[in-house]
Steps between C-alpha positions, in 0.01 A plus 500: 500500500627847414441828678504820296527852639483797265656834586538817300842655498380799303415830665266631234132395522488458124728310269653694215456388142712191437838573343717259304839403638787703351658351191870428533733672253641308206836375625778417255607178671427129471379464859415743776334536839410803711467400867371702796709414806253600773192328359691219325289561189607474138383822331613414146651196333587337169629143463566513873532125546702420187831335588809695396875474557552743789863590433637726772151539651580168672740697720197635687450151641874466559486815710182380677671177609812691611288744705339202668839352584608831651182521708559145628866582580631237261730769361576859604554824310857542628594137429792450262455252216771363273389464136586169337608454140178303444287790621683745275457299181359773277441543131625824346151649474394426859457791740746498789645702785853381411566276799835324517563136585623464857454868589259539793187710457234587756140384466380861507720581200371195316141608565565840348666336203207262458232770525658813351735346245292186432826308538499130417824438687345646818194278459709183473727582794197568722332181380804290589530664841140418591447161335855381414405463135295704255275205416413455867435873523254469208308248710463768769382745234234255384387430855442872558327535163256226596434658840426836337251343259711547186321233298682556170858526624797267522865592556811307405769753594559814705584734211220454251742380230297315238455132583238245408230478764542853634193719458267747669204724414402865533246423774746289699769765477256762629428275801874461560564875481217564746642237737840672494341832599276347766735250660832687485432877495843589638688300237262617229650851529806371314295489179483882495882536471598649165860385492762299687878490482700187574864424426536853362229444237179704525190351338155654462164342574332411169157604629479843333176585681710563811622816323177589320243464780582602860232266633641183340723303741564165327533228375669298220577500128574212265586429140494174309554455128181301473280703736620856447521772765314476833454711810330454834441842655342618824378844601363635828294818497242631749525180707426288193746255348460365150716235333528467123642199318579565134650206309623475144530858380686532170731782610674592823333840528156345440514294817536826695240705316241221502558432869452870572175504300363206695592651837351838406182330380456326835566816701269716290207268437475311831484582869559283804238481775573373851204282598616362835804528723691190599320308776197733480188281534285489189228305677446237768363150444310267730744228609388163631674262742776748581627680808358815337159539342607758244787501250637834381594500132705743294838533327853433625640797304354832388240426234505721190301491180605681183220646289468745210530863608166656591313173561541473876128563554415207277676243720299259713570170675336173596644275770446128448578244772436131552268404785493347750849593621641235734799534735795471509615776265850642455612859460532570129264218400279595207139528611337686215526711186437869457349546153565854373273644233557804282200654327303200626726258311744248657843660531726326753485221762698527823564225755380584853674323789462437872656770715598263782512135598201349680535160665245228560276546800457235770287190443191649665505821293558305181203278582272799558605653168448167323139497621445863400637431153228241449244782504692734269 
């Protein structure tokens, strides 16, 4: 049995005339996604789930795994690593920070080389330090990809160098970029660096939007002969963060201009609305056979929805839950769905969870509730 509660989020007593969702601009790229960080909504997409060779975009997952190792104290920023000849095996065209075999280098320096210079030698040295071998490190990358819900991604190396069986998608890469921002905000700041000098050689970040737009603070570029030029960019303006993934542009400058167009489209045509604060009760549900008779439900994090500009008054919601609700329940357990409607049409579904754990009541109380349930 389901219980449905309808509430209006709009302030106006009358709904405005229905408006169509904004049309995304024509983007000169094979695949793209525009992702709203706060609401976790995709605002525009094209071939978002098509599998592509990620090239250097794979280094986002390399960095994600390294950040995790730093957080778990498996390595430290001031730790010295000694590059091996195997780690420094590079083709002439590979990007590098010009490490030298046997010459110690700190993890912090390697991170800057990986992120700012997109250095393959830095990626391999870090991979060996964490997993002893690059292939074992790729297993860690795939484990994290699975945990993040990257359904169309598989890694075979830490650099993104073309290999059979290595692929990702625009949607998956947007999820990965969002995870970097959310999970490691302090390390994420490295992506805003415009240049980095190591061993007397200064190299510039290939993300040209860092110079062109003061609000852009990341993330990663790539080029493959087969796939063309790609850029994952992120901008934060007026407490909103948008992430664009543009894959397969024909020219280097196009990946920047098309990314900028997508980001500007999202900022101009959409607005973000805070529906509920983290742990703010949305409603309470009758709970049976528990130490409490009511279960508070809501969201574990601030809940945002992104809608077209000017349509806030046309937003409404319907809460759907399954009944009867029987103890025990755990904090964070999904107990219902908040169906959001825009202009009276389905727009977005959000999972609603228990705010706290409720244990089973004693035998007597459970028996009383069992009898009462017979009459429900």
